[in-house]
C-alpha positions as a Python dict, from the first residue, in 0.01 Angstrom:
ca = {
    (1, 'X'): (0, 0, 0),
    (2, 'X'): (-128, -174, -280),
    (3, 'X'): (-503, -134, -261),
    (4, 'X'): (-580, -504, -393),
    (5, 'X'): (-379, -692, -123),
    (6, 'X'): (-286, -442, 129),
    (7, 'X'): (86, -505, 95),
    (8, 'X'): (335, -247, 144),
    (9, 'X'): (517, -152, -165),
    (10, 'X'): (853, -151, -113),
    (11, 'X'): (1186, -158, -319),
    (12, 'X'): (1326, -452, -501),
    (13, 'X'): (1579, -657, -382),
    (14, 'X'): (1880, -688, -587),
    (15, 'X'): (1840, -1041, -695),
    (16, 'X'): (1487, -910, -849),
    (17, 'X'): (1714, -747, -1131),
    (18, 'X'): (1638, -884, -1458),
    (19, 'X'): (1984, -734, -1610),
    (20, 'X'): (2083, -1122, -1704),
    (21, 'X'): (1746, -1180, -1872),
    (22, 'X'): (1785, -1161, -2236),
    (23, 'X'): (1416, -1011, -2284),
    (24, 'X'): (1485, -744, -2046),
    (25, 'X'): (1844, -660, -2096),
    (26, 'X'): (1880, -304, -2111),
    (27, 'X'): (1532, -229, -1970),
    (28, 'X'): (1488, 43, -1701),
    (29, 'X'): (1556, -63, -1313),
    (30, 'X'): (1228, 89, -1205),
    (31, 'X'): (953, -148, -1301),
    (32, 'X'): (591, -11, -1326),
    (33, 'X'): (290, -237, -1301),
    (34, 'X'): (220, -431, -1642),
    (35, 'X'): (528, -313, -1819),
    (36, 'X'): (705, -609, -1958),
    (37, 'X'): (493, -836, -1709),
    (38, 'X'): (518, -1155, -1883),
    (39, 'X'): (917, -1168, -1925),
    (40, 'X'): (938, -1073, -1557),
    (41, 'X'): (671, -1346, -1476),
    (42, 'X'): (886, -1582, -1699),
    (43, 'X'): (1219, -1484, -1565),
    (44, 'X'): (1103, -1524, -1195),
    (45, 'X'): (942, -1868, -1252),
    (46, 'X'): (1274, -1979, -1411),
    (47, 'X'): (1445, -1862, -1097),
    (48, 'X'): (1185, -2054, -859),
    (49, 'X'): (1265, -2363, -1106),
    (50, 'X'): (1626, -2346, -1029),
    (51, 'X'): (1567, -2265, -664),
    (52, 'X'): (1379, -2583, -647),
    (53, 'X'): (1666, -2813, -782),
    (54, 'X'): (1887, -2642, -495),
    (55, 'X'): (1605, -2678, -244),
    (56, 'X'): (1493, -3020, -295),
    (57, 'X'): (1871, -3152, -156),
    (58, 'X'): (1703, -3020, 184),
    (59, 'X'): (1356, -3162, 139),
    (60, 'X'): (1215, -2801, 44),
    (61, 'X'): (1015, -2637, -185),
    (62, 'X'): (946, -2317, -324),
    (63, 'X'): (686, -2111, -498),
    (64, 'X'): (604, -1786, -625),
    (65, 'X'): (307, -1612, -465),
    (66, 'X'): (183, -1308, -652),
    (67, 'X'): (473, -1212, -826),
    (68, 'X'): (611, -1030, -534),
    (69, 'X'): (653, -1308, -240),
    (70, 'X'): (770, -1670, -204),
    (71, 'X'): (604, -1956, -29),
    (72, 'X'): (878, -2178, 120),
    (73, 'X'): (748, -2535, 222),
    (74, 'X'): (861, -2855, 361),
    (75, 'X'): (748, -3241, 328),
    (76, 'X'): (581, -3188, 668),
    (77, 'X'): (326, -2917, 532),
    (78, 'X'): (506, -2625, 707),
    (79, 'X'): (512, -2322, 527),
    (80, 'X'): (665, -1976, 592),
    (81, 'X'): (668, -1656, 356),
    (82, 'X'): (967, -1511, 212),
    (83, 'X'): (1004, -1168, 99),
    (84, 'X'): (1288, -1235, -127),
    (85, 'X'): (1595, -1427, -195),
    (86, 'X'): (1780, -1248, 61),
    (87, 'X'): (1531, -1353, 316),
    (88, 'X'): (1513, -1680, 169),
    (89, 'X'): (1817, -1893, 334),
    (90, 'X'): (1770, -1817, 711),
    (91, 'X'): (1417, -1911, 650),
    (92, 'X'): (1524, -2216, 451),
    (93, 'X'): (1772, -2322, 719),
    (94, 'X'): (1521, -2268, 993),
    (95, 'X'): (1247, -2461, 822),
    (96, 'X'): (1507, -2757, 723),
    (97, 'X'): (1654, -2770, 1088),
    (98, 'X'): (2014, -2792, 873),
    (99, 'X'): (2292, -2572, 797),
    (100, 'X'): (2301, -2496, 433),
    (101, 'X'): (2628, -2457, 261),
    (102, 'X'): (2631, -2358, -104),
    (103, 'X'): (2973, -2549, -137),
    (104, 'X'): (2901, -2900, 51),
    (105, 'X'): (3002, -3179, -153),
    (106, 'X'): (2697, -3374, -100),
    (107, 'X'): (2502, -3065, -238),
    (108, 'X'): (2749, -3035, -564),
    (109, 'X'): (2719, -3407, -630),
    (110, 'X'): (2338, -3423, -581),
    (111, 'X'): (2271, -3078, -814),
    (112, 'X'): (2541, -3246, -1077),
    (113, 'X'): (2337, -3592, -1097),
    (114, 'X'): (2030, -3401, -1158),
    (115, 'X'): (2170, -3189, -1417),
    (116, 'X'): (2292, -3500, -1584),
    (117, 'X'): (1985, -3646, -1569),
    (118, 'X'): (1797, -3382, -1738),
    (119, 'X'): (2019, -3343, -2009),
}
Protein backbone atom coordinates (compact mmCIF):
# COMPACT_ATOMS: atom_id res chain seq x y z
CA UNK A 1 0.00 0.00 0.00
CA UNK A 2 1.23 3.47 -0.82
CA UNK A 3 2.04 5.35 2.38
CA UNK A 4 1.17 8.69 0.76
CA UNK A 5 -2.25 8.07 -0.72
CA UNK A 6 -3.44 4.76 0.75
CA UNK A 7 -3.87 3.20 -2.69
CA UNK A 8 -3.02 -0.43 -3.15
CA UNK A 9 0.06 -0.81 -5.30
CA UNK A 10 -0.69 -3.12 -8.19
CA UNK A 11 0.93 -4.28 -11.38
CA UNK A 12 0.87 -2.23 -14.56
CA UNK A 13 -1.77 -2.81 -17.21
CA UNK A 14 -0.21 -3.88 -20.51
CA UNK A 15 -1.23 -0.53 -22.05
CA UNK A 16 1.10 1.19 -19.58
CA UNK A 17 4.05 -0.32 -21.44
CA UNK A 18 6.49 2.30 -22.66
CA UNK A 19 8.26 0.18 -25.25
CA UNK A 20 6.95 2.31 -28.11
CA UNK A 21 8.26 5.51 -26.56
CA UNK A 22 11.66 6.32 -28.06
CA UNK A 23 12.96 7.84 -24.80
CA UNK A 24 12.13 4.70 -22.82
CA UNK A 25 12.86 2.00 -25.39
CA UNK A 26 14.82 -0.88 -23.95
CA UNK A 27 14.06 0.06 -20.35
CA UNK A 28 13.29 -2.58 -17.77
CA UNK A 29 9.59 -3.57 -17.53
CA UNK A 30 9.70 -3.15 -13.75
CA UNK A 31 9.62 0.55 -13.02
CA UNK A 32 10.64 1.90 -9.64
CA UNK A 33 9.62 5.24 -8.18
CA UNK A 34 11.28 8.25 -9.84
CA UNK A 35 13.05 6.10 -12.45
CA UNK A 36 12.55 7.87 -15.80
CA UNK A 37 9.66 9.74 -14.17
CA UNK A 38 9.78 12.66 -16.59
CA UNK A 39 9.72 10.43 -19.68
CA UNK A 40 6.94 8.24 -18.26
CA UNK A 41 4.87 11.33 -17.42
CA UNK A 42 5.43 12.73 -20.91
CA UNK A 43 4.36 9.44 -22.52
CA UNK A 44 1.30 9.22 -20.26
CA UNK A 45 0.20 12.78 -21.08
CA UNK A 46 0.69 12.08 -24.79
CA UNK A 47 -1.58 9.05 -24.39
CA UNK A 48 -4.17 11.20 -22.56
CA UNK A 49 -4.10 13.70 -25.45
CA UNK A 50 -4.73 10.98 -28.00
CA UNK A 51 -7.55 9.55 -25.91
CA UNK A 52 -9.16 12.99 -25.60
CA UNK A 53 -9.24 13.31 -29.39
CA UNK A 54 -11.28 10.10 -29.54
CA UNK A 55 -13.42 10.75 -26.46
CA UNK A 56 -14.36 14.27 -27.66
CA UNK A 57 -16.56 12.59 -30.28
CA UNK A 58 -18.66 11.17 -27.43
CA UNK A 59 -18.65 14.36 -25.34
CA UNK A 60 -16.17 12.95 -22.82
CA UNK A 61 -12.79 14.05 -21.49
CA UNK A 62 -10.10 12.15 -19.60
CA UNK A 63 -7.37 13.54 -17.33
CA UNK A 64 -4.40 11.96 -15.63
CA UNK A 65 -4.77 11.55 -11.88
CA UNK A 66 -1.46 11.39 -9.99
CA UNK A 67 0.14 9.27 -12.70
CA UNK A 68 -1.68 6.15 -11.51
CA UNK A 69 -5.30 6.49 -12.56
CA UNK A 70 -7.49 8.61 -14.81
CA UNK A 71 -10.59 10.75 -14.27
CA UNK A 72 -13.22 10.47 -16.99
CA UNK A 73 -15.78 13.30 -17.18
CA UNK A 74 -18.79 14.18 -19.28
CA UNK A 75 -20.05 17.68 -20.13
CA UNK A 76 -22.68 17.50 -17.37
CA UNK A 77 -20.02 17.28 -14.67
CA UNK A 78 -20.34 13.56 -13.92
CA UNK A 79 -17.02 11.81 -13.45
CA UNK A 80 -15.64 8.37 -12.70
CA UNK A 81 -12.21 7.06 -11.75
CA UNK A 82 -10.61 4.82 -14.38
CA UNK A 83 -7.90 2.43 -13.18
CA UNK A 84 -6.22 1.86 -16.55
CA UNK A 85 -7.03 1.78 -20.25
CA UNK A 86 -8.52 -1.71 -19.91
CA UNK A 87 -11.08 -0.18 -17.55
CA UNK A 88 -11.76 2.86 -19.74
CA UNK A 89 -14.11 1.73 -22.47
CA UNK A 90 -16.83 0.15 -20.32
CA UNK A 91 -16.90 3.21 -18.09
CA UNK A 92 -16.87 5.55 -21.10
CA UNK A 93 -19.85 3.74 -22.66
CA UNK A 94 -21.76 3.91 -19.37
CA UNK A 95 -20.99 7.60 -18.89
CA UNK A 96 -21.81 8.56 -22.50
CA UNK A 97 -24.81 6.21 -22.56
CA UNK A 98 -23.69 5.18 -26.06
CA UNK A 99 -22.16 2.08 -27.53
CA UNK A 100 -18.67 2.83 -28.78
CA UNK A 101 -17.29 1.31 -31.95
CA UNK A 102 -13.71 2.02 -33.00
CA UNK A 103 -14.69 1.44 -36.64
CA UNK A 104 -17.74 3.74 -36.61
CA UNK A 105 -17.56 5.71 -39.87
CA UNK A 106 -18.74 8.89 -38.11
CA UNK A 107 -15.97 8.57 -35.51
CA UNK A 108 -13.35 7.95 -38.19
CA UNK A 109 -14.55 10.98 -40.17
CA UNK A 110 -14.44 13.09 -36.97
CA UNK A 111 -10.87 11.97 -36.24
CA UNK A 112 -9.81 12.55 -39.84
CA UNK A 113 -11.35 16.03 -39.84
CA UNK A 114 -9.61 16.93 -36.56
CA UNK A 115 -6.29 15.51 -37.77
CA UNK A 116 -6.48 17.62 -40.94
CA UNK A 117 -7.33 20.71 -38.87
CA UNK A 118 -4.19 20.17 -36.73
CA UNK A 119 -1.82 19.94 -39.74
